[in-house]
C-alpha positions in Angstrom: 14.4 -1.6 0.1 15.4 -1.4 3.6 14.3 -4.0 6.2 16.7 -2.6 8.6 18.8 0.4 7.7 22.2 -1.3 7.1 21.2 -4.8 6.3 18.6 -6.7 4.2 16.6 -4.6 1.8 14.0 -5.0 -1.0 12.6 -4.0 -4.4 9.3 -3.6 -6.3 8.3 -3.0 -9.9 5.2 -1.5 -11.6 4.1 -0.2 -14.9 2.8 3.3 -15.8 -0.2 1.9 -17.7 -1.7 0.3 -14.6 -2.0 3.7 -12.8 -5.3 5.1 -13.8 -6.4 8.8 -14.0 -8.1 8.5 -10.6 -4.8 7.7 -8.9 -2.8 10.5 -10.6 -4.5 13.3 -8.7 -4.0 11.5 -5.4 -0.3 11.1 -6.0 0.2 14.7 -7.0 -1.5 16.1 -3.9 -0.8 15.9 -0.1 -3.1 12.9 0.6 -3.0 11.1 3.9 -4.4 7.6 4.2 -4.4 4.8 6.7 -5.5 4.7 10.3 -5.7 7.7 12.6 -2.8 8.1 15.1 -5.1 7.4 18.0 -6.6 4.3 16.4 -5.6 0.8 17.5 -6.3 -0.7 14.1 -5.6 0.3 10.5 -7.5 -0.5 7.2 -6.1 -1.7 4.0 -5.2 -0.3 1.6 -2.9 2.0 3.5 -2.1 3.9 0.3 -1.1 6.2 -1.2 -2.8 5.4 -4.5 -0.3 4.5 -7.2 2.6 3.4 -4.9 3.3 0.1 -6.7 6.5 -1.8 -6.1 6.9 -0.1 -2.7 10.2 0.2 -0.8 10.3 1.2 2.8 13.0 2.8 5.1 13.0 4.6 8.5 15.0 7.6 9.7 14.8 9.5 13.0 11.4 8.0 13.8 9.8 8.7 10.4 9.1 6.1 7.8 9.5 6.7 4.1 7.9 4.8 1.1 9.1 5.0 -2.5 7.0 3.7 -5.5 7.3 3.1 -9.2 6.9 6.1 -11.4 3.5 7.6 -12.2 2.5 10.0 -15.0 3.2 12.8 -12.5 6.3 11.6 -10.6 9.6 9.7 -11.2 9.6 7.7 -8.0 7.1 9.3 -5.6 8.0 9.5 -1.9 5.5 9.4 1.0 6.2 9.6 4.7 4.5 8.3 7.9 5.0 8.5 11.6 3.2 5.2 12.4 3.9 2.9 9.4 0.2 2.9 8.3 -0.8 6.5 7.8 1.0 7.9 4.7 1.3 11.4 3.2 2.8 12.1 -0.2 5.8 14.5 0.0 7.9 14.7 -3.2 9.4 12.9 -6.2 12.8 11.3 -5.6 14.0 12.3 -9.1 13.1 15.5 -10.9 14.0 14.2 -14.3 14.8 11.0 -16.1 18.3 9.7 -15.7 20.4 10.7 -18.7 21.8 7.2 -19.4 18.8 6.3 -21.5 16.8 8.4 -24.0 14.4 5.9 -25.5 11.2 6.3 -23.5 12.1 3.8 -20.8 10.4 3.9 -17.4 11.8 4.1 -13.9 10.4 1.2 -11.9 10.8 -0.7 -8.6 12.8 1.7 -6.4 15.0 0.0 -3.7 15.9 2.4 -0.8 18.8 1.6 1.5 21.0 3.4 4.1 24.6 2.6 3.3 27.9 4.3 3.8 26.2 7.1 5.7 23.9 8.0 2.8 20.6 7.0 1.2 21.1 4.7 -1.8 18.2 4.4 -4.1 18.6 1.7 -6.7 16.0 1.8 -9.5 15.1 -0.2 -12.7 15.3 1.7 -16.0 13.6 -0.3 -18.7 11.0 -0.5 -21.4 8.1 -2.9 -21.0 9.2 -6.4 -21.7 12.8 -5.5 -20.8 14.3 -6.7 -24.1 16.2 -3.5 -25.0 19.2 -3.7 -22.6 17.4 -2.8 -19.4 19.5 -1.9 -16.4 19.6 -1.0 -12.7 20.8 2.5 -11.8 21.7 4.2 -8.5 20.8 7.7 -7.1 22.2 8.9 -3.8 21.0 11.5 -1.2 22.0 12.7 2.2 18.5 12.6 3.5 15.6 10.1 2.7 13.5 13.0 1.3 16.2 13.8 -1.2 17.2 15.5 -3.4 18.7 12.3 -5.0 21.6 12.7 -7.4 21.8 10.1 -10.2 25.1 8.0 -10.3 24.3 6.2 -13.6 23.9 2.5 -14.2 25.3 -0.2 -11.8 24.9 -2.7 -14.6 22.8 -3.5 -17.7 21.7 -6.7 -19.3 24.6 -6.5 -21.8 27.1 -6.4 -18.9 26.0 -9.7 -17.4 24.4 -11.5 -20.3 21.0 -12.0 -18.5 17.9 -10.2 -19.6 15.4 -8.3 -17.5 18.1 -6.7 -15.4 15.5 -5.0 -13.2 13.9 -5.4 -9.7 16.9 -4.8 -7.5 17.3 -5.9 -3.9 20.4 -4.6 -2.0 21.8 -6.2 1.1 25.1 -6.6 3.0 26.4 -9.9 4.2 29.5 -10.0 6.4 30.4 -6.5 5.3 30.1 -7.3 1.5 27.4 -5.6 -0.5 25.3 -7.6 -3.0 22.5 -6.9 -5.4 19.8 -9.4 -6.1 17.7 -8.9 -9.2 15.5 -10.5 -11.8 12.2 -10.5 -13.6 10.6 -13.2 -15.7 13.8 -14.9 -16.9 15.3 -16.0 -13.5 16.4 -14.4 -10.3 20.1 -13.8 -9.8 22.6 -12.1 -7.5 25.9 -10.4 -7.9 28.6 -8.9 -5.6 29.1 -5.2 -5.7 32.1 -3.1 -5.1 32.6 -1.7 -1.6 31.0 1.6 -2.5 27.9 -0.1 -3.9 28.1 1.6 -7.3 29.4 -1.2 -9.6 29.2 -4.9 -9.9 32.2 -7.3 -9.5 32.7 -9.3 -12.7 32.5 -13.1 -12.4 30.4 -13.1 -9.2 26.9 -13.8 -10.4 24.8 -16.6 -8.9 21.4 -18.2 -9.7 18.6 -18.2 -7.1 15.3 -18.9 -8.8 13.8 -19.9 -12.1 11.7 -18.2 -14.8 8.3 -16.4 -14.4 9.3 -14.9 -11.1 10.2 -11.2 -10.3 10.5 -8.7 -7.5 12.9 -10.6 -5.3 13.2 -9.6 -1.6 15.3 -11.3 1.1 14.5 -11.4 4.8 17.1 -12.8 7.3 15.3 -14.5 10.2 15.4 -17.8 12.1 18.9 -18.6 10.9 17.7 -18.5 7.2 17.7 -16.3 4.2 14.0 -16.1 3.0 13.6 -15.3 -0.7 10.2 -13.7 -1.4 9.2 -13.1 -5.0 6.1 -12.5 -7.1 4.8 -14.9 -9.8 1.8 -14.7 -12.1 0.7 -11.8 -14.3 0.9 -8.3 -13.0 -0.4 -5.1 -14.6 -3.7 -6.5 -15.9 -6.1 -5.0 -13.3 -8.8 -7.4 -12.4 -7.3 -10.0 -14.7 -4.0 -10.0 -12.8 -2.9 -13.3 -11.3 0.0 -12.0 -9.1 0.8 -13.7 -5.9 3.8 -14.0 -3.5 5.8 -17.2 -3.0 8.8 -17.9 -0.8 11.8 -20.2 -0.3 14.7 -20.2 2.1 18.4 -21.1 2.2 21.1 -21.3 4.8 23.4 -19.0 2.8 22.8 -16.0 0.6 23.8 -17.9 -2.6 21.5 -20.8 -1.8 20.2 -23.2 -2.9 16.7 -22.0 -1.9 14.0 -24.6 -1.2 10.3 -24.1 -0.6 8.0 -25.9 1.9 7.4 -28.7 -0.7 11.2 -29.3 -0.9 11.6 -27.9 -4.4 14.7 -26.1 -5.5 13.5 -22.7 -6.6 15.9 -22.8 -9.6 13.9 -25.7 -11.0 10.6 -23.7 -11.0 9.8 -22.1 -14.3 6.0 -21.9 -14.4 3.6 -19.5 -12.8 2.3 -20.4 -9.4 4.4 -23.6 -9.3 5.9 -22.8 -5.8 4.4 -22.3 -2.4 2.4 -19.1 -2.0 2.3 -17.0 1.2 0.0 -14.4 -0.1 -2.8 -14.7 -2.7 -5.6 -12.4 -3.7 -9.3 -12.7 -3.1 -12.5 -11.3 -4.7 -11.8 -7.9 -3.0 -8.0 -7.5 -3.4 -6.7 -8.6 -6.8 -3.1 -9.6 -7.5 -1.0 -8.9 -4.3 2.7 -8.8 -5.2 6.1 -7.1 -5.5 6.7 -6.7 -1.8 9.0 -5.2 0.7 9.5 -6.1 4.3 10.3 -4.0 7.3 11.2 -5.0 10.9 9.6 -2.6 13.3 11.4 -1.4 16.5 9.7 -4.3 18.5 11.4 -6.8 16.1 8.2 -7.8 14.3 8.2 -8.1 10.5 5.6 -6.3 8.3 5.0 -6.9 4.6 4.4 -3.9 2.3 3.1 -4.8 -1.1 0.6 -3.6 -3.7 -2.6 -5.0 -5.1 -3.4 -4.6 -8.8 -7.0 -3.7 -8.1 -9.7 -3.6 -5.4 -13.4 -4.5 -5.7 -14.1 -0.8 -6.5 -11.0 0.4 -8.4 -8.8 -1.1 -11.0 -5.7 0.8 -9.7 -2.7 -0.2 -7.7 -2.8 0.5 -4.0 -0.1 0.1 -1.3 -1.0 -2.6 1.4 0.4 -3.6 4.7 0.2 -6.9 6.6 2.0 -8.7 9.4 4.5 -11.5 8.8 4.4 -14.2 11.5 6.3 -17.5 11.6 5.0 -21.0 12.1 6.6 -23.7 14.3 8.8 -24.8 11.4 10.0 -21.2 10.7 7.9 -20.5 7.6 6.3 -17.1 7.1 2.5 -16.6 7.5 1.1 -13.3 6.1 -2.0 -11.7 7.6 -2.8 -14.9 9.5 -4.6 -16.5 6.5 -2.4 -15.8 3.5 -4.9 -13.4 2.0 -4.8 -9.6 2.4 -6.5 -8.2 5.5 -9.1 -5.5 5.4 -8.4 -4.4 9.1 -5.5 -5.3 11.5 -4.0 -4.1 14.7 -1.6 -1.2 14.0 2.2 -1.8 14.1 3.8 -1.4 17.5 0.5 -2.3 19.2 0.8 -4.1 22.5 -0.6 -7.3 21.0 -1.2 -8.8 17.5 -4.1 -11.2 17.8 -5.3 -13.0 14.7 -8.8 -12.8 16.1 -8.6 -9.1 15.5 -7.3 -9.4 11.9 -10.3 -9.2 9.6 -10.5 -10.2 5.9 -13.0 -9.6 3.2 -16.2 -11.4 4.1 -15.7 -11.4 7.8 -18.4 -9.7 9.8 -17.3 -6.2 10.7 -14.4 -6.4 8.4 -14.6 -2.7 7.5 -14.9 -1.1 10.8 -15.7 -1.3 14.5 -19.3 -0.2 14.2 -21.8 -3.1 14.1 -24.6 -3.2 11.5 -27.6 -1.3 12.7 -29.3 2.1 12.7 -27.6 5.1 14.2 -27.7 8.9 14.8 -24.3 10.3 13.7 -23.2 13.4 15.7 -20.3 15.7 15.1 -18.1 15.8 18.2 -17.2 19.5 17.7 -20.7 21.0 17.0 -23.0 18.5 18.8 -25.2 18.5 15.6 -26.2 15.4 13.7 -25.9 14.2 10.1 -29.1 15.2 8.4 -30.7 15.1 4.9 -31.6 18.7 4.3 -35.3 19.4 4.7 -35.9 15.6 4.8 -35.7 15.4 1.0 -35.6 11.8 -0.4 -34.4 12.3 -3.9 -30.9 11.7 -5.3 -28.7 14.7 -4.9 -30.3 16.0 -1.7 -27.8 17.8 0.3 -26.5 16.5 3.6 -25.9 19.0 6.4 -25.6 19.1 10.2 -28.7 20.0 12.3 -29.9 19.6 15.9 -31.2 16.2 16.7 -35.0 16.0 16.1 -35.5 12.3 16.0 -36.7 12.1 12.4 -35.7 9.3 10.1 -34.0 11.8 7.8 -31.4 11.9 10.7 -31.1 8.1 11.0 -28.5 6.1 9.1 -28.2 2.4 8.6 -24.7 1.0 8.9 -24.3 -1.9 6.4 -21.3 -3.8 5.1 -21.1 -3.9 1.3 -18.0 -5.4 -0.5 -16.0 -5.2 2.7 -16.7 -1.5 3.3 -19.4 0.5 5.2 -22.4 1.9 3.4 -24.3 4.6 5.3 -28.0 4.4 4.1 -30.5 7.0 5.1 -33.6 5.4 6.7 -36.2 7.8 5.2 -35.0 7.7 1.6 -33.3 4.2 1.8 -30.5 5.6 -0.3 -26.8 5.9 0.6 -24.6 8.8 1.5 -22.3 9.5 -1.5 -19.8 12.1 -2.7 -21.5 14.5 -5.2 -20.9 13.3 -8.7 -18.4 10.7 -7.5 -15.9 13.6 -7.1 -12.4 12.9 -5.9 -11.4 16.5 -5.0 -11.1 18.3 -1.8 -14.3 20.1 -0.6 -16.7 18.0 -2.7 -20.2 18.0 -1.2 -21.7 14.9 0.4 -25.3 14.1 -0.6 -27.8 11.3 -1.1 -27.1 9.1 -4.1 -28.4 6.0 -5.9 -27.7 2.6 -4.3 -25.8 1.9 -7.5 -23.7 5.1 -7.2 -20.5 3.2 -7.5 -17.3 3.6 -5.5 -18.3 6.9 -3.8 -20.9 5.1 -1.6 -18.3 3.1 0.2 -16.9 4.4 3.5 -14.7 3.2 6.4 -15.3 4.0 10.0 -12.2 4.1 12.2 -11.7 4.9 15.9 -9.7 8.1 16.7 -10.5 8.2 20.5 -12.8 6.6 22.9 -16.2 6.3 21.2 -15.1 8.8 18.5 -14.6 7.9 14.9 -13.5 9.3 11.6 -15.5 8.5 8.5 -13.4 8.1 5.3 -14.6 7.6 1.7 -12.7 4.6 0.5 -12.7 5.8 -3.1 -11.2 9.2 -2.5 -9.4 8.5 0.9 -10.9 11.9 2.1 -12.8 12.3 5.4 -16.3 13.4 6.1 -16.0 16.9 7.4 -18.2 19.8 8.5 -17.4 22.7 6.2 -15.1 25.2 7.9 -15.3 23.1 11.1 -18.4 25.2 11.9 -20.7 24.6 14.9 -23.7 26.3 13.2 -27.0 24.9 12.0 -27.4 23.9 8.3 -23.6 23.8 7.5 -22.8 21.5 4.6 -20.9 18.2 5.0 -17.9 17.8 2.6 -14.9 15.6 2.1 -11.4 16.8 3.1 -8.0 15.4 3.8 -8.0 14.0 7.3 -5.8 16.1 9.6 -7.6 15.7 12.9 -9.5 18.9 12.5 -12.5 19.6 14.8 -15.2 18.9 12.2 -13.9 15.4 11.3 -14.7 13.4 14.4 -18.1 11.7 14.9 -20.1 9.7 17.5 -22.5 6.9 16.7 -25.6 6.5 18.8 -27.8 3.4 18.2 -31.5 4.4 17.5 -33.0 1.1 16.5 -34.2 -0.3 13.2 
């Protein structure tokens, strides 16, 4: 994975079985997630759903993310113009590489710019990696592909070390190397000048067992080795976290803040963690890092589950450095729910919110509001003032009734919009995840579809996004007429997707 286009890079790994049916539809469609371009903050997860083991690169002002295979894609690709708003575009590979034919999966892509082309290293393995797993290479002239497979760079049998997956390509003093390893130690090996083969007799040992997903950042005169430890791929039972050590040379030895040689650590969670999960984001791990044009480092990673969804999601948080040169992620070492966007003028930890912080899900304070569509000037209304579950939600002229008043409340780190008259929340009809699904009243126990985020798009204007579907509250057909339905649609800055909140009291 590419921190900077010709230097340090990274890798990530995932498993098909962890990507649920709810995520498949999102990967297969053009789904944009993250903060609006005009916003000064973004919300986690930045998505897209299913992008585990993410790898990041930039080209000509556009950012590209690559993830572990899903049931619909062999290495899906997404693009972004701002590092935090992502749109799925295509698969990197149209078919499985021909050098295996035993049902193995393609995991942990590692994208790099090298020799004037885009090098995509990938893991090709069966779960458990005991059947001669290997790392392959595909090359393209553009980051969006098409990528042409070049076959294996090496397999377990070549080097005598199992779990030959989770690659991390980097170049030191003009020499290319590949770092790899999962579960049975992390190792490195020199590559040939064209990056397509390994050089025999050049392997070196970096870290012990029960570690995977190595990624190296070069900063402060050190090589920092980030890796994941704990159990991935178990949803809410996952214990993944990210630890780190550093060395003065690529080959090490690497020591952590406790002074331990990473090669001596062979138990889960026996090192020093820089990112651990909480009750809202489970199992952060298998990370990539990217240095933005201002020179600041950002950590891309996935979580194994959120409070509402036992599915992998792509996350983003800032890496800072303490006075001793050790990394600090998201200010507290736990995933943020809301942070200043990359390339903002300032990054203040006071503006970085975590699960449980007041206002963690949006800039709107708790209270009772009238919600008005910017385009039509009409307000969010329960049709005919009905109070039963399933009542349709439309836009109507403001009349002052409680069927037009909505309580903004924070629930599980997200916003709930509860109608004052019925005391029930706004939900997506039937919990639907598709485009154009109606918005209506629902039970307070309606599940994930009652959770929303509110994000600024302009001065005093906001978009409202369902956090389960990542689709935005929209006036159907962007109409400015009375009684028009409210639906969910992909956010694309259309007129019917921007809203104003006016406080109306309790």
